[in-house]
VEXGU-288878 format. One record per residue: x, y, z of N, C-alpha, C in turn; residue number from 1. Coordinates in pm, whole numbers, plus 32768, in hexadecimal, padded with zeros to 4 digits. Atoms other than C-alpha are relative to their C-alpha. Example, Ala and Ser with C-alpha at 12.3 -4.5 7.8 and 13.67 -1.06 7.14 Angstrom:
// residues 2
[node [8059 7F89 8000] [84CE 7E3E 830C] [805A 8078 8000] 1]
[node [7FAE 7F89 7FFA] [8557 7F96 82CA] [7FB3 806D 8049] 2]
This chain:
// residues 302
[node [804E 7F8F 7FEB] [7FE6 8013 801A] [8071 8087 7FF3] 1]
[node [7FCD 7F8E 8014] [811A 8105 8045] [8040 8011 7F74] 2]
[node [7FC9 8019 8062] [81E1 80AC 7EFD] [7F8D 804F 7FAF] 3]
[node [809A 7FC1 8036] [804F 80F2 7E78] [8029 809A 7FE7] 4]
[node [8020 7F72 7FE9] [8039 8257 7F0A] [806F 8068 7FE8] 5]
[node [7F8D 7FA3 7FFD] [81AC 82AD 7ED4] [7FDE 802F 7F61] 6]
[node [8014 8017 80D2] [816C 8250 7D39] [7FC5 8067 7FE6] 7]
[node [807C 7FB8 8029] [8029 830B 7D21] [8000 808C 8053] 8]
[node [7FEF 7F86 7FCD] [8098 843C 7DFB] [7FFD 8073 7F99] 9]
[node [7FD6 7F8E 8063] [808F 858A 7D2E] [8070 8049 800C] 10]
[node [7F56 7FAB 7FF7] [81F8 8621 7CCC] [7FF3 809B 803F] 11]
[node [8016 7F88 7FD8] [822F 874D 7D7C] [8097 803E 8004] 12]
[node [7FA9 7FD3 801F] [8347 8852 7D7A] [8065 7FD9 806A] 13]
[node [7FB7 8023 7F9C] [847E 87DB 7E0F] [8060 808D 8008] 14]
[node [7FE6 7F5D 7FDC] [84DD 895C 7EB4] [80A5 7FEE 7FEF] 15]
[node [7F8D 7FFC 801A] [8654 88FC 7EE0] [803C 7FFE 7F80] 16]
[node [7FD3 7FF5 8081] [8688 8895 7D8B] [7FED 8099 7FB4] 17]
[node [8015 7F8E 8046] [85D2 89AC 7D0F] [804F 8085 801C] 18]
[node [7F94 7F7F 7FB0] [86BC 8AAD 7DE4] [806C 7FD8 7FB4] 19]
[node [7F8B 802D 802E] [87CE 89F0 7D46] [7FEF 8064 7F72] 20]
[node [801A 7FF1 806C] [8730 8A16 7BF8] [8031 8096 7FD5] 21]
[node [7FF0 7F9F 8021] [8715 8B7D 7BF2] [8089 8050 803B] 22]
[node [7F72 7FAF 7FCD] [886D 8BD4 7CB1] [8060 7FDC 7F75] 23]
[node [7F75 8015 8090] [8940 8B16 7B98] [7FBA 8019 7F8B] 24]
[node [8019 7FD0 8076] [8851 8B89 7A85] [8025 80B4 8005] 25]
[node [7FD1 7F6D 8016] [889D 8D04 7AD9] [80A8 8004 800D] 26]
[node [7F86 800F 8038] [8A12 8C79 7B00] [8023 8006 7F70] 27]
[node [7FBF 8031 8062] [8A0B 8C1A 799F] [7FC9 8070 7FA6] 28]
[node [8049 7F9A 8035] [8944 8D31 7936] [8082 8093 7FD7] 29]
[node [7F98 7FC3 800C] [8A89 8DEF 79A4] [80A5 7FCF 7FBC] 30]
[node [7F7B 8040 8027] [8BB0 8D04 7940] [8010 8019 7F65] 31]
[node [7FC6 7FE5 80B0] [8C59 8D20 77E1] [7FDA 7F89 7FCD] 32]
[node [802E 8050 8018] [8BFE 8C2D 7702] [802D 7F82 7FF8] 33]
[node [7FE3 8064 7FE4] [8CE1 8B4B 773A] [800D 7FA1 8048] 34]
[node [8017 8003 7F4C] [8CB5 8B4B 78B8] [7F7E 7F9B 7FE3] 35]
[node [8082 8034 8005] [8B3B 8B0C 7858] [7FF3 7F72 7FC4] 36]
[node [800A 8079 802E] [8B7C 89F7 777A] [802A 7F87 8029] 37]
[node [7FC4 8067 7F71] [8C4F 893D 7881] [7F82 7FF3 8070] 38]
[node [809E 802B 7F8B] [8B23 895A 7975] [7FB3 7FA8 7FB5] 39]
[node [8058 803D 8049] [8A35 88E0 7869] [8025 7F9B 7FEF] 40]
[node [7FB3 8076 8017] [8B22 87BB 7829] [7FF0 7FD8 8067] 41]
[node [8005 805F 7F87] [8B24 8764 798D] [7F70 7FDA 804F] 42]
[node [8086 8045 7FD3] [89B3 876C 79B9] [7FCA 7F95 7FD1] 43]
[node [8047 806F 805B] [897D 86A6 7882] [8015 7F8F 805B] 44]
[node [7FBD 8058 7FCE] [8A54 8591 7935] [7FC0 7FC5 805D] 45]
[node [8053 8007 7F84] [8983 859B 7A69] [7FA3 7FCD 7FC3] 46]
[node [8076 804B 805A] [8875 8567 7974] [8019 7F99 7FEB] 47]
[node [7FED 8065 805E] [88EA 8472 78BC] [7FD0 7F87 8078] 48]
[node [7FE6 8084 7F8C] [8944 8385 79F5] [7F63 8011 8038] 49]
[node [8082 8028 7FCA] [87B2 83C2 7A80] [7FED 7F9D 7FA8] 50]
[node [8059 8019 808D] [8740 836A 791E] [802A 7F5F 8041] 51]
[node [7FE7 80B8 7FF9] [87FB 81F3 7945] [7FDB 7FC8 8084] 52]
[node [8060 803F 7F89] [8795 81C0 7AAA] [7F76 802C 7FEE] 53]
[node [8087 8009 8040] [8633 8209 7A51] [7FCF 7FBA 7FAD] 54]
[node [8021 8040 8040] [8617 8158 794D] [8018 7F69 803C] 55]
[node [7FBF 808B 7FBD] [86D6 800E 7A10] [7F88 7FF2 804F] 56]
[node [803F 800B 7F88] [85DD 8056 7B27] [7F7A 7FC4 7FB0] 57]
[node [807E 800E 802B] [84B9 8047 7A55] [7FFD 7F83 7F89] 58]
[node [7FEF 806A 8052] [8512 7F27 7976] [7FEA 8010 7F59] 59]
[node [805D 7FA4 8081] [849D 8000 783E] [8022 807B 7FEB] 60]
[node [7FF7 7F95 8008] [84ED 810C 7765] [805D 802A 7F86] 61]
[node [7FA7 7FDE 8078] [85AB 81CC 763F] [8055 8024 8003] 62]
[node [7F9D 7FE9 7FD6] [8707 81D7 769A] [803A 8054 7FAD] 63]
[node [7F9D 7FB1 807B] [87BC 8239 7554] [7FC6 8091 7FE4] 64]
[node [8036 7F53 8033] [86C6 8384 74F4] [8001 8033 8095] 65]
[node [7FEB 7F92 7F48] [86CA 83F4 7694] [808F 802A 7FD2] 66]
[node [7F6F 8003 7FDE] [8837 83C6 7683] [8029 8076 7F74] 67]
[node [7FF4 7F9D 8041] [884A 84B2 7549] [7FC1 8060 7FC4] 68]
[node [8028 7F7D 800D] [876D 8596 7561] [8019 804E 80AE] 69]
[node [7FB7 7FCD 7F87] [87FC 85D2 76C6] [8018 80BC 8001] 70]
[node [7FB8 7F80 8002] [88CA 8721 7677] [7FBC 8054 7FCC] 71]
[node [804E 7F96 8044] [87AE 87CB 75BF] [7FA4 8034 806F] 72]
[node [8078 7FE1 7FBB] [86A6 879E 76C5] [8073 8062 805C] 73]
[node [7F9E 7FD6 7F93] [87C2 8808 77D3] [8020 80AD 7FE8] 74]
[node [7FD6 7F5F 802E] [881B 8943 7729] [7F92 804C 8006] 75]
[node [8062 7FC1 8029] [86D1 899C 76C1] [7FB0 8032 8099] 76]
[node [8045 8011 7F65] [8634 8966 7853] [807E 807F 803D] 77]
[node [7FCE 7FB1 7FC9] [8769 8A0F 78DE] [8049 806F 7FE9] 78]
[node [7FDB 7F74 8031] [8817 8AE7 77EE] [7FB3 8057 7FB2] 79]
[node [8046 7F9E 807D] [870B 8B8F 771F] [7F8E 800F 802E] 80]
[node [805C 7FF7 8028] [85C1 8B73 775C] [7FDC 804F 80B9] 81]
[node [802E 7F91 7F79] [84FB 8C7F 78B5] [7F9F 7F7B 802C] 82]
[node [807C 8063 7FC6] [8462 8B3C 796F] [7FEC 802A 80AB] 83]
[node [803D 7FE7 7F60] [83E6 8B50 7B02] [7FD9 7F57 802A] 84]
[node [8054 8081 7FCE] [83EE 89E8 7BA7] [7F9F 8004 8079] 85]
[node [807C 8000 7F76] [8327 8A5D 7CDA] [7F93 8051 7FBC] 86]
[node [807A 7FBF 801E] [8213 8B11 7C04] [8003 7FD2 7F46] 87]
[node [7FCF 802A 805D] [8231 8A25 7AB5] [7F97 802D 7F9D] 88]
[node [8073 7FFB 8052] [80CE 8AA1 7A23] [802A 808A 8002] 89]
[node [8002 7F5E 7FE1] [8168 8C40 7A4E] [7FE6 7FF9 7F8E] 90]
[node [801C 7FE2 8088] [80C2 8CD7 7928] [805D 8048 7FB5] 91]
[node [7F90 7FBE 8069] [81E9 8D8C 78AC] [8094 7FB0 7FF1] 92]
[node [7F75 8056 802B] [82E5 8C38 78A2] [7FEE 7FE9 7F93] 93]
[node [8002 8042 80C2] [836C 8BEB 7754] [7FB8 7F62 8019] 94]
[node [804F 806D 8036] [82E1 8AAE 76DA] [8054 7F91 7FD7] 95]
[node [7FAD 8049 802A] [83A1 8958 76A2] [7FA5 7F90 7FD5] 96]
[node [805B 8082 7FFE] [8316 880E 75F3] [805D 7FA1 7FA1] 97]
[node [7FAE 808F 804C] [83BA 86A8 7595] [7F9B 7FD9 7FB4] 98]
[node [8060 8018 803C] [830A 8667 747B] [802B 7F4D 8002] 99]
[node [7F97 808D 7FD9] [83E3 8500 7485] [7FB4 7FF3 8065] 100]
[node [801B 800C 7F82] [8303 84AA 75BF] [8029 7F7F 8029] 101]
[node [7FEF 8060 7FC4] [8385 8367 75C8] [8098 7FF4 8046] 102]
[node [7F83 7FCC 7FA3] [84E3 83EA 7675] [7FE1 803B 8057] 103]
[node [8028 7FBC 7F94] [840F 8448 7787] [8056 800B 806A] 104]
[node [7F7D 8006 7FA4] [8534 83BB 7865] [805C 809A 8010] 105]
[node [7FB9 7F98 7FF7] [860C 84D3 77E6] [7FC1 8078 801E] 106]
[node [8074 7F68 7FBD] [84F4 85F5 781C] [7FDD 7FD4 80AA] 107]
[node [803F 7FF7 7F78] [8483 856B 797A] [80A7 8022 806A] 108]
[node [7F9D 8005 7FB7] [861C 8553 79E7] [8030 808D 8002] 109]
[node [7FC0 7F65 8008] [865F 86CC 796E] [7F9B 8031 8040] 110]
[node [8089 7FD4 7F9B] [8502 8731 7A1A] [8050 800C 8068] 111]
[node [7FDD 8024 7F86] [859D 8684 7B54] [808E 807D 800F] 112]
[node [7FB5 7FA4 7FF6] [86B2 8742 7B23] [801B 806A 8035] 113]
[node [8030 7F5D 8011] [8637 88A2 7B18] [7FB1 7FF5 80A6] 114]
[node [8053 801B 7F6E] [8563 8830 7C6E] [7F5E 800F 7FE4] 115]
[node [8074 7FEA 8022] [8401 8828 7BB1] [7FCB 7F82 8075] 116]
[node [8020 804D 7F9E] [83F5 86F5 7C8E] [8080 7FC4 803D] 117]
[node [7FA4 8038 7FED] [84B9 861D 7D4E] [805F 7F5E 7FB2] 118]
[node [7FDD 8073 804A] [85DA 8543 7CC3] [7FEA 7F81 803E] 119]
[node [803D 8080 7FC2] [8587 8428 7D98] [7F76 7FBA 7FB8] 120]
[node [805D 803F 8031] [8441 8405 7D00] [8009 7FC6 7F72] 121]
[node [7FD9 804B 806E] [84E7 8391 7BB9] [7FFE 7F6C 7FDA] 122]
[node [7FE7 807B 7FDB] [84F4 8242 7C4F] [7F4B 7FD0 7FE0] 123]
[node [80A4 802C 8027] [8378 822F 7C0D] [7FE0 8016 7F72] 124]
[node [8022 7FD2 8091] [83AA 825C 7A7C] [7FDD 7F89 7FBB] 125]
[node [8093 8068 808B] [8285 8187 79A4] [7FE8 7F90 809F] 126]
[node [8049 8051 7FB0] [822F 80CA 7B0C] [7F64 7FFF 7FF1] 127]
[node [8076 7FE7 8001] [80D5 809B 7B31] [7F9B 8081 8039] 128]
[node [802D 7F58 7FE5] [8008 81EA 7B46] [8021 804E 803A] 129]
[node [7F77 7F7B 7FFF] [8146 82BA 7B49] [7FCE 804A 7FD3] 130]
[node [8031 7F91 8051] [80ED 83E2 7AE9] [8060 8030 7F8C] 131]
[node [7FCA 7FDE 806D] [8234 83C1 7A3B] [801E 7FB3 7FB1] 132]
[node [801A 8078 8042] [81C7 82EF 7926] [806D 7FE6 7F7A] 133]
[node [7FAE 8020 8061] [8282 8287 77F6] [8001 807A 7F9F] 134]
[node [8033 7F82 8064] [81E5 83C1 7714] [7FFC 806D 8067] 135]
[node [8036 7F9D 7FC0] [81E9 850C 77BF] [7F60 8025 801F] 136]
[node [80B4 7FED 7FD4] [8089 857C 786E] [7FEE 8081 8048] 137]
[node [7FEF 7FA0 8003] [8047 86EF 7881] [7FBD 8022 8097] 138]
[node [802D 800E 7F63] [7F59 86B1 79C1] [8057 7FA8 803B] 139]
[node [7FDD 8044 7F97] [8038 85CB 7A5C] [80AB 8025 801B] 140]
[node [7F62 7FA9 7FF2] [819A 8674 7A39] [8015 8093 7FD7] 141]
[node [8001 7F52 8018] [81F2 87C4 7A9B] [808C 8029 7FA7] 142]
[node [7F92 7FF1 8042] [82D2 885B 796F] [7FD6 7FEE 7FB0] 143]
[node [8037 8043 80B9] [820E 8791 785F] [7F80 8044 7FF3] 144]
[node [804C 7FBC 8041] [8162 8874 7778] [7F7F 7FBB 7FCB] 145]
[node [8067 802B 806B] [809B 8791 76A8] [8023 7F80 8026] 146]
[node [7FE9 80AB 8028] [8065 85FC 76A2] [803B 7FDE 7F6C] 147]
[node [7FE1 7FF1 8086] [813A 8582 75A5] [8018 7F5E 7FF8] 148]
[node [800A 8079 8013] [817F 840F 7538] [7FEF 7FF9 7F65] 149]
[node [800E 8030 8069] [80F1 83C4 73EC] [805E 8085 7FAD] 150]
[node [7F91 7FA1 8075] [81F4 846F 72E5] [7F91 804D 7FAD] 151]
[node [8064 7F9A 8073] [8183 8592 720C] [7FBE 8043 805C] 152]
[node [805A 7FA6 7FBC] [80C6 8644 7333] [8036 8075 804F] 153]
[node [7FA3 7FC8 7F88] [81BF 86F9 7424] [7FF8 809A 7FAB] 154]
[node [7FCC 7F9F 8057] [8235 87F5 72F7] [7F9C 8030 7FE6] 155]
[node [809A 7FB0 7FFF] [80B9 8853 72AB] [7FC8 803D 8033] 156]
[node [8031 7FC8 7F77] [8059 888A 73EF] [806C 8078 8016] 157]
[node [7FA1 7FA1 7FD0] [8196 8958 7431] [8007 808E 7F67] 158]
[node [8013 7F94 8060] [814B 8A48 72F8] [7F86 801F 801F] 159]
[node [8047 7FDE 7FD9] [801C 8A55 7380] [8001 805F 8092] 160]
[node [7FBD 7FE2 7F9F] [8099 8AD1 74A2] [803F 8093 7FE5] 161]
[node [7FA7 7F93 8010] [8186 8BE0 7426] [7F77 8043 7F99] 162]
[node [8078 7FB2 8051] [8030 8C54 732C] [7FD9 804B 8082] 163]
[node [8040 7FC6 7F73] [7F84 8C91 7486] [8069 8070 801B] 164]
[node [7F7F 7F8D 7FF2] [80DD 8D62 74F0] [7FCE 808E 7FA8] 165]
[node [800B 7F85 808B] [80AE 8E22 73B5] [7F7A 8056 802C] 166]
[node [8058 7FE0 801A] [7F67 8E41 73DB] [7FB6 807A 8076] 167]
[node [7FF5 7FB9 7F7B] [7F62 8EDF 7557] [805A 806B 8015] 168]
[node [7FC1 7F92 7FF8] [8050 8FAC 7505] [8071 7FC6 8068] 169]
[node [7FBC 8019 7F77] [8113 8EFB 761F] [80AC 7FFC 7FBA] 170]
[node [7F7B 8006 8045] [82BB 8ED7 75FA] [8032 7F88 8048] 171]
[node [7FBD 8096 7FD1] [8309 8D6A 768A] [7FF3 7FC9 7F60] 172]
[node [7FEF 804C 805C] [83A0 8C7C 75A2] [7FF4 7F83 7FF3] 173]
[node [8015 8096 7FF0] [8374 8B07 7534] [806B 7FC4 7FBD] 174]
[node [7FAB 8062 803F] [844B 89FF 74FD] [7FCC 7F6E 8033] 175]
[node [8047 8082 7FFA] [83EF 88B4 747B] [806B 7F8A 7FBF] 176]
[node [7F8A 8054 802E] [8509 878B 7460] [7FA5 7F84 7FB6] 177]
[node [8039 8052 8043] [848D 8683 7338] [807D 7F97 8006] 178]
[node [7F90 809D 8038] [852D 852D 72DC] [800B 8024 7F83] 179]
[node [8011 7FF2 80AB] [85CB 851C 7168] [7F90 7F8A 7FAE] 180]
[node [805B 806E 802F] [84E6 83DE 715D] [7F79 801F 7FF9] 181]
[node [809B 7FAB 7FC4] [83BD 84C5 71B4] [7FE7 8048 7F78] 182]
[node [8030 7F94 8063] [83EC 858E 7081] [7FC4 7FDB 7FA0] 183]
[node [8030 804F 8051] [837D 848D 6FA3] [7F4A 7FFE 801C] 184]
[node [807C 7FEE 8009] [821B 84E2 701D] [7FCB 8093 7FE7] 185]
[node [8052 7FC7 803A] [8142 8590 6F45] [7FF0 80BE 804F] 186]
[node [801B 7F88 7FB6] [80D8 86A2 7064] [8036 804C 801C] 187]
[node [7FB8 7F9F 7FAD] [81F4 8724 70CF] [803F 8077 7F82] 188]
[node [7FD0 7F9B 8082] [8243 87D4 6F5A] [7F7F 805C 7FF9] 189]
[node [806E 7F9D 7FE2] [80CF 8833 6F80] [8042 809A 805D] 190]
[node [7FF6 7F79 7FA0] [813A 88FE 70B1] [8090 8056 7FEC] 191]
[node [7F70 7FAC 8028] [828F 8974 7008] [7FC2 806F 7F8E] 192]
[node [8055 7FA3 8045] [81A6 89F7 6F06] [7FC4 80A1 8035] 193]
[node [804B 7F86 7FB1] [80CE 8AAB 6FF8] [8032 8063 8062] 194]
[node [7FC6 7FAC 7FF8] [81D4 8B34 70A6] [8062 8050 7FD6] 195]
[node [7FD3 7FA9 805B] [829C 8BC4 6FAA] [7F9C 8087 7FD1] 196]
[node [8062 7F99 8003] [8169 8C60 6F43] [7FBB 80A3 8040] 197]
[node [800C 7FA6 7F81] [8113 8D10 707A] [8059 8052 803E] 198]
[node [7F70 7FD1 7FD2] [8286 8D9A 70A4] [801B 7FB1 808A] 199]
[node [7FF1 7FDB 7F4C] [82AE 8D0D 7212] [8074 7FDA 8024] 200]
[node [7F7D 8013 7FDA] [83F4 8D49 7249] [7FFC 7FFF 80AA] 201]
[node [7FFB 802A 7F65] [8391 8CFA 73F7] [801F 7F4C 7FDD] 202]
[node [8001 8083 8004] [83B9 8B96 735D] [8075 7FE4 7FD7] 203]
[node [7F78 8033 8025] [84E6 8AB2 7353] [7FE9 7F7E 7FF7] 204]
[node [8011 808E 8016] [84BF 894A 72A8] [8093 7FC6 800C] 205]
[node [7FA7 8026 7FF1] [85E1 8878 731B] [8006 7F79 7FCF] 206]
[node [800D 8091 803E] [861A 871C 7261] [80A3 7FBD 804B] 207]
[node [7F8F 8046 7FCD] [86E7 8639 7310] [8025 7F74 7FA7] 208]
[node [7FDB 8057 8067] [87A4 85B0 7206] [807C 7F86 7FFC] 209]
[node [7F96 8078 7FBC] [8831 8441 7273] [8013 7FBA 7F9E] 210]
[node [8003 8057 8062] [87CC 83A7 7120] [7FE3 7F70 8017] 211]
[node [8049 8086 7FEE] [873E 8272 71B5] [7F87 8027 8050] 212]
[node [806D 8032 7FB3] [85E9 81F8 7229] [7FC7 7F83 800A] 213]
[node [801A 8083 8024] [854F 80DD 7257] [8017 7FAC 7F8D] 214]
[node [7FCB 8074 8065] [85D3 7FD3 71B3] [8050 8009 7F96] 215]
[node [7FBC 7FDF 8079] [868D 8083 70C0] [8047 8076 7FFB] 216]
[node [7FF1 7F62 8012] [8758 81AB 7056] [7FA7 8057 7FB1] 217]
[node [8046 7FB3 8020] [8684 82B5 7004] [7FF3 800C 7F44] 218]
[node [8001 7FD6 808C] [86F4 82EA 6EA2] [7FCE 7F6A 7FA4] 219]
[node [801C 8086 803D] [86B7 8177 6E43] [7F55 7FE6 8025] 220]
[node [8092 7FFE 7FF8] [8553 819B 6EAE] [7FCB 8064 7F9E] 221]
[node [802C 7F9D 807E] [84FC 82DD 6E1B] [805A 8045 7FE1] 222]
[node [7F92 7F94 8014] [85FB 83E2 6DA5] [7FE4 809B 8039] 223]
[node [800A 7F89 7FD0] [8607 851B 6E5C] [803C 8059 7FBB] 224]
[node [7F89 7F74 8023] [874F 85BE 6DC7] [7FB1 802C 7F8F] 225]
[node [7FE7 7F99 7F95] [876F 86DE 6D58] [7F9D 802A 8079] 226]
[node [8066 7FA4 7FAC] [86C6 8746 6E80] [7FF9 80A2 802B] 227]
[node [8002 7F8F 7FE1] [874B 8875 6ED5] [7FB4 805C 7F87] 228]
[node [8045 7FD8 805E] [86CA 88DA 6D6A] [7F77 7FF0 7FD9] 229]
[node [8092 8020 7FD9] [8579 8852 6DA8] [7FC7 8061 806D] 230]
[node [806D 7F8B 7FCD] [8516 8948 6EBF] [8056 8055 7FE2] 231]
[node [7FE4 7FAB 8059] [85DB 8A41 6E07] [7F63 802A 7FA4] 232]
[node [80A1 801D 8098] [84D6 8A0A 6CDC] [7F81 8024 8058] 233]
[node [8077 7FE5 7F9D] [83BA 8A2F 6DF1] [7FEE 8070 8046] 234]
[node [8025 7F79 7FCD] [8406 8B86 6E58] [8069 800D 8095] 235]
[node [7FCB 7FFF 7F72] [84FF 8B32 6F96] [8086 8040 7FE9] 236]
[node [7F7F 7FF0 7FF8] [863D 8BD9 6FFD] [804D 7F89 8059] 237]
[node [7FB3 8064 7FCD] [8730 8AA3 7019] [8094 800A 804B] 238]
[node [7F9D 8024 7FAE] [8842 8A4D 7110] [8022 7F78 7FFE] 239]
[node [7FDB 80A5 7FE2] [890D 890A 70FC] [806C 801F 8045] 240]
[node [7FB2 7FE8 7FA8] [89D8 88D2 71F9] [802F 7F5D 803E] 241]
[node [7FD9 8066 7FB6] [8A94 87BD 72EC] [7FA2 7FF4 807A] 242]
[node [8050 801E 7F80] [8976 873D 73EE] [8035 7FDA 8076] 243]
[node [7FDD 7FFC 7F64] [8A60 8718 74F2] [8078 804F 801B] 244]
[node [7FAF 7F90 7FCA] [8B2C 8841 74E4] [7F9F 806C 8039] 245]
[node [806F 7FAD 7FC8] [8A6A 8901 75E4] [802D 80B4 8021] 246]
[node [7FD4 7F8B 804B] [8B15 8A53 7579] [7FB0 801B 7F60] 247]
[node [8033 7FDB 8045] [8A83 8A2A 743D] [7F5A 7FF6 7FD2] 248]
[node [809F 8014 7FFC] [8925 899D 74A1] [7FFE 808B 8049] 249]
[node [8032 7F82 7FBA] [890F 8AE4 7571] [8014 804E 7F9E] 250]
[node [800D 7F9E 8052] [898B 8BC1 7464] [7F81 7FFF 7F93] 251]
[node [80A9 806B 8061] [8871 8AEA 7382] [7F81 805E 8034] 252]
[node [8079 7FF9 7FC5] [8776 8B38 7481] [7FC5 8074 7FF9] 253]
[node [8028 7F61 7FEA] [877A 8CE7 744D] [7F93 800A 7F92] 254]
[node [807A 7FC5 8052] [8655 8D73 73A9] [801E 8001 7F83] 255]
[node [7FEA 7FD7 8078] [863B 8DA1 725B] [805E 806E 7FB7] 256]
[node [7FDE 7F82 8038] [86DE 8E95 7178] [7FDF 802B 7F7D] 257]
[node [8053 7FF2 808F] [861A 8E7A 7046] [7F73 8023 7FFC] 258]
[node [8060 7FF7 7FCF] [84EA 8E9A 70C6] [7F80 7F9F 7FB7] 259]
[node [8053 808C 8003] [8486 8D29 7084] [8015 7FA0 8067] 260]
[node [7FE3 8074 7F78] [8467 8C00 716A] [806A 7FE7 7FD9] 261]
[node [7F6F 801C 7FFA] [85A1 8B61 71B8] [7FEE 7F69 7FF7] 262]
[node [7FF7 805F 7FFA] [85DB 8A11 716B] [809C 7FD6 8005] 263]
[node [7F83 8044 7FC5] [870C 893F 7239] [7FFE 7FA8 7FCB] 264]
[node [7FF9 8070 8017] [87A2 8824 7179] [8061 7FD2 8025] 265]
[node [7FA6 802F 7F8F] [885C 8769 7288] [8032 7F94 7FF2] 266]
[node [7FBF 8070 8000] [893D 8681 7213] [8032 7F90 80A0] 267]
[node [7FC1 8065 7F8E] [8985 855C 7350] [7FE5 7F6B 7FD2] 268]
[node [7FCF 8080 8000] [89C9 8414 739E] [7FAE 7FD6 802D] 269]
[node [8057 8046 7F92] [88B2 8323 742F] [805C 7FB0 8050] 270]
[node [7F95 8059 7FA7] [8941 8271 754D] [806F 8078 804E] 271]
[node [7F9B 7FDE 7FFF] [8A23 83A2 7588] [801E 8007 809C] 272]
[node [7FD0 8011 7F7C] [8AFF 8371 76AE] [8007 7F98 800F] 273]
[node [7FE9 80A9 7FE5] [8AFB 8210 76BD] [8055 7FBF 7F67] 274]
[node [7FC1 803C 8076] [8C02 8179 75C7] [7FCB 7F76 7FCB] 275]
[node [8038 8072 8042] [8B3B 802F 758A] [7F84 8020 7FEA] 276]
[node [80A5 8012 803E] [89F6 80DA 7540] [8016 806D 7FB2] 277]
[node [7FEE 7FAA 806E] [8A71 81E7 7468] [7FF2 7FCC 7F86] 278]
[node [8014 8061 804E] [89DF 81C1 732F] [7FE5 7F85 7FAC] 279]
[node [803B 808F 8007] [894C 8091 7346] [7F68 7FF5 8014] 280]
[node [809A 7FDA 8018] [87E9 8081 72AE] [7FC0 7FB4 8086] 281]
[node [8045 8080 7FB2] [8786 7F3D 73BB] [8000 8072 80A2] 282]
[node [7FDE 7FD0 7F5B] [87AE 8032 7502] [7FA3 809F 7FDC] 283]
[node [808A 7FBD 7FDD] [8666 80FC 749B] [7F9D 7FDC 804A] 284]
[node [803A 8021 7FA3] [85A1 803A 753A] [8022 7FAB 809F] 285]
[node [7FD2 8067 7F9E] [8695 7F3B 761E] [803D 8031 806E] 286]
[node [7FDD 7FF5 7F71] [86CD 7F1E 7778] [805A 8002 8037] 287]
[node [7F66 8006 7FE0] [8828 7F49 780B] [7FFC 7F83 8066] 288]
[node [8009 8049 7FBE] [886D 7E22 78DB] [8066 8037 8084] 289]
[node [7FD1 7FA0 7F7A] [88E5 7E6C 7A5B] [8099 800F 7FF1] 290]
[node [7F90 7FDC 801E] [8A2E 7E18 79C3] [803B 8084 7FB1] 291]
[node [8005 7F8C 806D] [8A25 7EF2 78AB] [7FF7 8083 804C] 292]
[node [8003 7F9E 7FD2] [89B4 8005 7984] [8071 801C 8052] 293]
[node [7F88 7FCA 7F7E] [8AED 7FEF 7A94] [806A 8035 7F70] 294]
[node [7F84 7FFC 8067] [8BBF 7FE9 7924] [7FD5 80B2 7FC6] 295]
[node [800F 7F9F 7FF8] [8B05 8136 78DD] [8011 804E 805E] 296]
[node [801F 7F96 7FA8] [8AF0 81E7 7A0A] [80CB 8034 8008] 297]
[node [7F5D 7FBA 7FCB] [8C7A 81CE 7A28] [803B 8028 7F61] 298]
[node [7F9C 7F79 8090] [8CAD 8272 78A3] [7FD1 8072 8039] 299]
[node [801F 7F69 7FEA] [8BE9 8377 7910] [800D 8044 808F] 300]
[node [7FC6 7F8F 7F92] [8C85 83C6 7A4E] [8097 7FF6 800F] 301]
[node [7F9A 7FE8 8019] [8DD5 83DA 79B5] [8028 807C 7FFD] 302]
């Protein structure tokens, strides 16, 4: 009975972690680009460790994609957006949407690092009736803007969020992160056309370009290249970066300079940080053994 109560209990702010988030965030804003990148890299490593132990405890998850997207999430939540863990629904907050919702463990680990809820609750990931479901749920997890999971939904919703800000004369921004396999969904290209049509300079779409999806490489499934030219042809300002270079990510998250919405194509490595997982398609949905987790944590602790 106790375990059930703990698992189903609502998620509340971790005040101590939120205080650390504010303090370190202020330091990041004042730091040099190199210092900020080093701090973001350290946070990302800690988040990767939590991803591994979270998936290990659950016995399920999408570890490869979680590890590829970590640097993008950490730089958005720690180094770019205005967010408030103690008031996650604050009207003037910036908005973040993880369209590739199957990588929920990465999002939850990042949100916990910011203090949206206690890090200890990560142990409940995908447990029966847990608010930390396999796909993010807005009404259950503070910091989640919209339910995501079915691919091709998060980006259209983020486009609507950004358009809503425009119509209301608000200044907050929206960043949405998509998987590259997800770009095979037609709804995303409809959203891209819509955002360009309305000139949504308050919207940044980030593609986690690890070139692998469930079962195969993206280019063997449905070719996406030249992805940068496709985004540009839809009316977007395109920035191609190393998706594990925190300085490059932070610079790419800067507002539009052209009057067009911004598309960031982030070249990443599936399973980043764990050598035996990197660029291996089987780690899309494979769960590491206890021995493999030990080896992975040793690599991340170096």
